[in-house]
C-alpha positions as a printed Julia matrix, in Angstrom:
94×3 Matrix{Float64}:
  -0.07   -0.09   -0.13
   3.02    2.62    0.19
   3.29    2.43   -3.14
   0.15    4.45   -3.33
   0.24    6.63   -0.06
   3.24    8.95    0.64
   4.66    7.08    4.36
   7.31    9.4     6.07
   7.78    7.6     9.23
   6.92    4.65   11.77
   3.78    6.67   12.97
   2.42    6.99    9.21
   3.27    3.14    8.94
   0.91    2.72   12.03
  -1.46    5.21   10.61
  -1.52    3.22    7.61
  -1.93   -0.59    9.41
  -4.74    0.84   11.68
  -6.5     2.24    8.66
  -6.13   -0.93    6.38
  -7.77   -2.7     9.51
 -10.74   -0.31   10.02
 -11.63    0.42    6.19
  -9.89   -2.39    4.1
  -7.52   -2.65    1.07
 -10.6    -1.9    -1.62
 -11.98    1.15    0.15
  -8.51    2.86    0.58
  -7.27    2.29   -2.71
 -10.51    3.84   -4.25
  -9.99    6.6    -1.66
  -6.52    7.12   -3.02
  -7.6     6.9    -6.63
 -10.14    9.59   -5.91
  -7.21   11.85   -4.73
  -5.19   10.63   -7.74
  -2.5    13.86   -8.95
   0.91   14.23  -10.1
   1.84   12.73   -6.4
   1.08   10.16   -4.1
  -1.45   12.01   -1.63
   0.18   12.08    2.19
  -1.92    9.92    4.6
  -3.41   13.23    6.44
  -4.68   14.2     3.26
  -6.35   10.84    3.32
  -7.67   10.19    6.11
  -9.36   14.08    5.7
 -10.78   13.25    2.96
 -12.4     9.57    4.63
 -13.61   11.9     7.53
 -11.45    9.72    9.89
  -8.77   10.75   12.52
  -6.37    8.0    13.43
  -5.29    7.26   16.94
  -2.66    9.97   18.46
   0.78    9.1    18.83
   0.35    8.55   22.34
  -2.61    6.22   21.63
  -0.56    4.0    19.24
   2.5     4.02   22.04
  -0.06    2.85   25.27
  -1.37   -0.26   22.7
   2.2    -1.14   21.94
   3.31   -0.7    25.68
  -0.07   -3.1    26.44
   1.03   -5.73   24.1
   4.5    -6.02   24.91
   3.68   -6.61   28.85
   0.95   -9.2    27.93
   4.04  -11.26   25.88
   6.25  -10.51   29.03
   3.76  -11.43   31.1
   3.34  -15.06   29.14
   6.8   -15.72   29.04
   7.27  -14.95   32.75
   4.48  -17.02   33.67
   6.13  -20.23   31.21
   9.4   -19.08   33.28
   7.67  -19.71   36.72
   6.37  -23.19   35.9
   9.35  -24.58   34.58
  11.17  -23.31   37.78
   8.43  -25.06   39.71
   8.6   -27.71   38.07
  12.62  -28.03   38.85
  12.56  -28.78   42.68
  10.34  -31.73   41.94
  12.28  -33.47   39.13
  15.59  -32.33   41.54
  13.76  -34.67   44.29
  12.67  -37.72   42.0
  16.67  -37.76   40.73
  17.77  -38.97   44.35
């Protein structure tokens, strides 16, 4: 999709992924073609033409942090399971 829209930074990539999930590729391509000109449209221009306000950088950061915490928590739970089994296995060996 980046070949149709001007994406300049990571925030733009996040907004583009969010927008693709929200309205779908077909609707996004249709909107891009309506804005067609000599240059690729900016993502902000595309959002304004669709009447959609994307999440802020802070909202994306909060969501990313939430996902990272969830992943970290699942790894810690797995490590705790392994460590809980270790004393039982050591006792069986003796």
